[in-house]
C-alpha positions in Angstrom: -9.3 5.4 95.4 -6.6 6.6 93.0 -8.2 6.5 89.5 -9.9 9.9 89.9 -9.4 13.5 88.8 -8.5 14.6 92.3 -5.5 12.3 92.4 -4.5 13.6 89.0 -4.7 17.1 90.2 -2.6 16.2 93.3 0.1 14.5 91.2 0.4 17.5 88.9 0.7 19.8 91.9 3.3 17.5 93.5 5.3 17.4 90.3 5.4 21.1 90.3 6.4 21.2 94.0 9.2 18.7 93.5 10.6 20.6 90.6 11.3 23.6 92.8 13.1 21.8 95.6 16.4 19.9 96.0 16.3 16.2 95.2 16.8 15.2 98.8 13.7 17.3 99.8 11.3 15.9 97.2 8.2 14.0 98.1 7.4 10.5 96.8 4.0 9.1 95.9 3.7 5.3 96.4 1.2 2.5 96.6 1.0 0.2 99.6 -1.3 -2.6 98.4 -0.9 -6.0 96.7 -3.1 -5.6 93.7 -0.5 -5.4 90.9 0.9 -8.9 90.7 1.3 -9.1 86.9 2.2 -5.5 86.5 4.9 -5.8 89.1 6.3 -8.9 87.5 6.6 -7.1 84.2 8.3 -4.1 85.8 10.8 -6.5 87.5 11.7 -8.2 84.1 12.3 -4.8 82.4 14.5 -3.6 85.2 16.5 -6.9 85.5 17.1 -7.1 81.7 18.7 -3.6 81.8 20.5 -3.8 85.1 20.8 -7.4 86.5 20.6 -9.8 83.6 21.9 -12.6 85.8 18.6 -12.5 87.8 16.3 -12.7 84.7 15.9 -16.5 84.9 14.5 -16.2 88.5 12.0 -13.6 87.3 11.1 -15.6 84.2 10.4 -18.7 86.4 8.0 -16.7 88.5 6.3 -15.1 85.5 5.9 -18.4 83.7 4.5 -20.0 86.8 1.7 -17.5 86.8 1.2 -17.5 83.0 -1.4 -20.3 82.9 -3.8 -18.2 85.0 -4.2 -15.5 82.3 -3.7 -12.6 84.8 -6.7 -13.7 86.7 -5.9 -13.8 90.4 -9.1 -15.6 91.3 -8.2 -18.3 88.9 -4.8 -18.7 90.5 -6.4 -18.7 94.0 -8.8 -21.4 93.0 -6.0 -23.5 91.5 -4.0 -23.4 94.8 -7.0 -24.7 96.6 -8.1 -27.6 94.4 -4.7 -28.6 92.9 -1.6 -29.2 95.0 0.4 -26.5 93.2 1.4 -22.9 93.7 4.0 -20.3 92.7 5.2 -19.8 96.2 8.7 -21.2 95.7 9.3 -19.3 92.5 8.2 -16.1 94.1 10.3 -16.6 97.2 13.4 -17.3 95.1 12.8 -14.1 93.1 12.2 -12.1 96.3 15.4 -13.4 97.9 17.4 -12.4 94.8 15.9 -9.0 94.6 16.4 -8.3 98.3 20.1 -9.1 98.0 20.4 -6.9 95.0 18.5 -4.0 96.5 20.5 -4.1 99.7 23.9 -4.5 98.1 26.1 -1.7 96.9 25.1 -2.0 93.2 26.7 -0.5 90.1 27.6 3.2 90.4 25.2 4.2 87.7 22.2 2.5 89.3 19.4 4.8 90.4 18.7 4.0 94.1 15.0 4.8 93.6 14.8 2.3 90.7 16.6 -0.3 92.8 14.2 0.2 95.6 11.2 0.0 93.2 12.5 -3.3 91.8 12.8 -4.7 95.3 9.4 -3.4 96.2 7.8 -4.9 93.1 9.2 -8.2 94.3 7.7 -7.7 97.7 4.3 -7.0 96.0 4.5 -10.2 94.0 5.3 -12.2 97.2 2.5 -10.4 99.1 0.0 -10.8 96.3 0.7 -14.5 95.9 0.3 -15.1 99.6 -2.8 -13.0 99.7 -4.6 -14.8 96.9 -3.6 -18.2 98.2 -4.8 -17.3 101.7 -8.0 -15.6 100.5 -9.4 -18.7 98.8 -9.1 -20.7 102.0 -11.6 -18.3 103.7 -11.3 -16.8 107.2 -9.8 -13.5 108.3 -6.1 -14.2 107.5 -6.2 -12.7 103.9 -7.1 -9.3 105.4 -4.1 -9.6 107.8 -1.8 -10.6 105.0 -2.7 -7.4 103.1 -2.3 -5.1 106.1 1.0 -6.6 107.2 2.2 -6.1 103.7 1.1 -2.4 103.9 2.9 -2.0 107.3 6.1 -3.5 106.0 6.0 -1.4 102.8 5.5 1.8 104.9 8.5 0.8 107.0 10.7 0.2 103.9 9.7 3.5 102.5 10.6 5.4 105.6 14.0 3.6 105.7 14.5 4.4 102.0 13.8 8.1 102.5 16.2 8.2 105.5 16.3 9.6 109.0 13.6 12.1 109.8 11.3 11.1 107.0 7.6 11.3 107.4 4.7 9.7 105.5 1.0 10.3 105.0 -1.0 7.1 104.4 -4.3 7.5 102.6 -6.6 4.5 103.1 -10.1 3.6 104.2 -11.1 3.9 107.9 -11.0 0.2 108.4 -7.3 0.2 107.5 -6.3 3.5 109.2 -8.3 3.3 112.5 -6.8 1.1 115.2 -8.5 -2.3 114.9 -8.3 -2.8 118.6 -10.9 -0.2 119.2 -13.5 -2.0 117.0 -15.0 -5.5 116.7 -12.2 -6.3 114.2 -10.1 -7.4 117.2 -12.7 -9.9 118.2 -12.5 -11.4 114.7 -8.7 -11.7 114.9 -8.1 -8.9 112.4 -5.3 -6.3 112.6 -4.7 -3.3 110.4 -2.0 -0.8 109.4 -3.2 1.8 112.0 -2.7 -0.7 114.9 0.6 -2.0 113.4 1.9 1.6 113.0 1.2 2.4 116.7 2.9 -0.8 117.7 5.9 -0.4 115.5 6.6 3.3 116.0 4.8 4.2 119.3 1.5 5.9 119.6 3.3 9.3 120.1 4.8 9.0 116.7 1.6 8.2 114.8 -1.5 10.3 114.2 -4.5 8.3 113.0 -7.2 10.4 111.3 -10.7 9.1 110.5 -13.3 10.5 108.2 -17.1 10.5 108.5 -20.2 11.8 106.8 -23.9 11.8 107.5 -25.3 11.7 103.9 -24.4 12.6 100.4 -22.8 10.6 97.6 -19.7 8.5 97.0 -18.1 6.8 94.0 -17.9 3.0 94.4 -18.7 -0.3 92.7 -21.3 -3.0 93.2 -18.6 -5.7 93.0 -14.8 -6.1 92.7 -13.8 -5.0 89.2 -17.2 -3.5 88.4 -17.4 -0.1 86.7 -17.4 2.8 89.2 -20.7 4.7 89.7 -22.0 7.6 91.8 -24.0 6.2 94.7 -26.2 8.0 97.1 -25.2 7.7 100.8 -28.4 7.5 102.8 -28.8 9.5 106.1 -27.0 7.7 108.9 -29.0 5.3 111.2 -30.3 6.7 114.4 -27.9 6.4 117.4 -24.8 6.0 115.2 -21.7 8.2 115.5 -22.7 9.9 112.3 -26.2 10.6 113.6 -24.7 12.0 116.9 -22.4 14.4 114.9 -25.1 15.3 112.5 -27.2 16.6 115.4 -24.4 18.3 117.4 -21.4 19.2 115.2 -20.8 21.9 112.6 -21.3 20.9 109.0 -17.6 20.6 108.5 -15.1 20.1 111.4 -11.7 18.7 112.4 -11.7 17.2 115.8 -8.4 16.6 117.5 -8.9 14.4 120.5 -7.8 15.3 124.0 -5.9 12.7 126.0 -7.8 13.4 129.2 -11.3 14.6 130.2 -12.8 13.0 127.2 -16.5 13.5 126.4 -18.8 10.4 126.1 -18.6 10.5 122.3 -15.0 9.5 122.5 -15.3 6.8 125.1 -18.7 5.1 124.4 -19.0 2.4 121.8 -20.9 3.7 118.8 -21.6 2.2 115.4 -19.5 4.0 112.8 -20.3 3.7 109.1 -17.8 1.9 106.8 -17.9 2.6 103.0 -15.5 0.7 100.8 -14.7 0.4 97.1 -17.6 -2.1 97.0 -20.7 -0.5 98.5 -24.4 -1.3 98.6 -26.4 1.6 100.1 -29.6 -0.5 100.3 -27.9 -2.9 102.7 -26.9 -0.3 105.3 -28.9 -1.9 108.1 -27.5 -5.3 107.4 -24.0 -4.6 108.7 -22.4 -1.5 107.1 -21.4 -0.1 110.5 -18.4 -1.0 112.7 -18.8 -0.8 116.5 -16.2 1.8 117.5 -14.7 3.6 120.5 -13.9 6.7 118.6 -11.2 8.2 120.9 -9.2 4.9 120.8 -9.6 4.2 117.1 -8.3 7.6 116.0 -6.3 10.6 117.2 -8.4 13.0 115.1 -11.5 13.0 113.0 -12.5 14.9 109.8 -16.3 15.4 109.7 -18.4 16.4 106.7 -22.1 16.4 107.3 -22.7 16.1 103.5 -20.2 14.6 101.1 -19.9 14.3 97.3 -18.1 11.7 95.2 -14.8 12.1 93.5 -14.6 12.5 89.7 -13.6 9.1 88.3 -11.3 8.8 85.3 -13.0 7.2 82.3 -11.0 4.0 83.0 -11.9 3.9 86.7 -12.7 0.5 88.2 -13.8 -0.4 91.6 -10.6 -1.7 93.1 -8.1 -0.8 95.8 -5.0 1.2 94.9 -2.2 -0.6 93.0 1.4 -0.4 93.9 3.0 2.0 91.4 6.3 0.9 89.8 8.0 4.0 91.2 7.4 7.3 92.8 5.6 10.0 90.9 
């Protein structure tokens, strides 16, 4: 989702934008997810050695606890299932220490953004450890661990940027659209769209979905697999995408009314889900999510035909990582 030329272009544009405005008006660019456990640990160690050497032992304890797993989260997850051991205590100790440091006054020469990044990296380590430990046990809770982490990260970012701050969250429909308007709710799953509405109020949140009838996307055949350009087959008959293909312009932005809604917003329709792992040949085996469109989103971007992003040469099929600091 982030290792592509479009994001590079956006970051270059954003750097130019920020260079022309006062520091308090600059825009940050941050990750929300948990997929940078070892990278975040290393960032914490670097920052602590320079700024808070007294906390280095706590960070080293967490790092050494994870060392035997050779930066393989699956190996760590398996170990917590079959051996009565985990790094939970070490991670919690580190998180408590970083939280206290980040929330305290700190030295006068400490960059508040760097202090925030150090604390956030500790939150990522804690979230990742919990996610992988939960994932190996099966069930739906690992999904909820991730999305609660995203929700809490978003809230910390808004606090960090101060009163009146706003955020744009870029994520898949299954994270952004309110889970309560899909069969995710029946499975006990929540997501960041639902949590944002509950935390801030529906009138302070705009959930925007995306959809396409056919075309191409960049995805992978498995987690960690090289990215590839995949054909998106025409949508199945009777799905949301099929309805829009037959009745909507080729490109459109729909902003949903609150009253007098047409059937397409109130009926339950199957809505295609394409993730970082995608198998076009399995579309009929469950690649659609039953959705009440008008409840799941506040607006919808429609592209009848779509094309894939331009991957970087190092692109891998994975979710976005939490960057050490804003760009």
